[in-house]
C-alpha positions as CSV (number, residue, x, y, z in Angstrom):
1,M,-39.0,43.6,38.9
2,P,-40.3,43.2,35.4
3,L,-38.6,40.4,33.4
4,T,-38.4,41.0,29.6
5,S,-37.0,38.7,26.9
6,E,-34.9,41.5,25.4
7,R,-32.8,41.9,28.5
8,F,-33.6,38.9,30.6
9,W,-30.0,38.5,31.9
10,L,-30.1,42.0,33.3
11,D,-33.6,41.9,34.6
12,W,-33.0,38.6,36.4
13,D,-29.7,39.8,37.8
14,T,-31.3,42.9,39.1
15,A,-34.3,41.1,40.7
16,V,-31.9,38.7,42.5
17,S,-29.6,41.4,43.7
18,I,-32.4,43.4,45.4
19,T,-32.6,40.8,48.2
20,G,-30.0,38.1,47.5
21,H,-26.8,40.2,47.6
22,D,-25.1,42.2,50.3
23,I,-27.3,40.6,53.0
24,E,-25.7,42.7,55.8
25,I,-26.4,45.9,54.0
26,K,-30.0,44.9,53.3
27,Q,-30.5,44.1,57.0
28,T,-29.2,47.5,57.9
29,Y,-31.6,49.1,55.4
30,E,-34.4,47.1,56.9
31,A,-33.6,48.3,60.4
32,L,-33.4,51.9,59.2
33,I,-36.6,51.8,57.3
34,G,-38.5,50.0,60.0
35,S,-37.2,52.2,62.9
36,S,-39.3,54.7,64.8
37,E,-37.4,57.5,62.9
38,P,-36.8,56.3,59.4
39,P,-34.5,58.4,57.2
40,E,-36.0,61.3,55.3
41,L,-33.5,61.0,52.5
42,F,-31.3,58.3,51.0
43,I,-28.4,59.4,48.8
44,D,-27.0,56.7,46.4
45,I,-23.8,57.8,44.7
46,G,-22.5,55.5,42.0
47,A,-25.9,53.8,42.0
48,N,-25.3,51.5,39.0
49,Y,-28.8,50.2,38.3
50,G,-30.3,51.8,41.4
51,T,-31.3,48.7,43.3
52,H,-30.4,50.2,46.7
53,S,-32.4,53.3,45.8
54,L,-35.4,51.3,44.8
55,L,-35.6,49.7,48.3
56,F,-36.0,53.2,49.8
57,L,-38.3,54.5,47.1
58,V,-40.9,51.8,47.7
59,H,-41.1,53.0,51.3
60,Q,-41.7,56.6,50.1
61,I,-38.3,57.8,51.3
62,K,-36.9,60.6,49.1
63,T,-33.9,59.4,47.2
64,I,-31.1,61.2,45.3
65,T,-29.6,58.7,42.9
66,F,-26.5,59.5,40.9
67,E,-25.1,57.3,38.2
68,P,-23.1,58.8,35.3
69,N,-23.5,55.8,33.0
70,A,-26.5,56.7,30.8
71,S,-27.5,53.0,30.1
72,C,-27.7,52.3,33.8
73,H,-29.7,55.5,34.3
74,D,-32.2,54.5,31.6
75,F,-32.6,51.0,33.1
76,F,-33.2,52.5,36.6
77,Q,-35.8,55.0,35.2
78,G,-37.6,52.1,33.5
79,N,-37.9,50.2,36.8
80,M,-39.2,53.2,38.7
């Protein structure tokens, strides 16, 4: 994750949340992605900043990410 001085608080929080929060969920994702039949599609409804979607996108798994808050959407697009 890029860290910028303009929004360091948000960049840092996002970087930490990718692996440091919701450990059980991240372990489930790891098992799914690493399985012999990984998912073809991940749907993230209410994605906030899209950190869950990013975990699937980096493994070339198609993702539908929905977040109605435009500022969250812009941040997610910037991280992609």
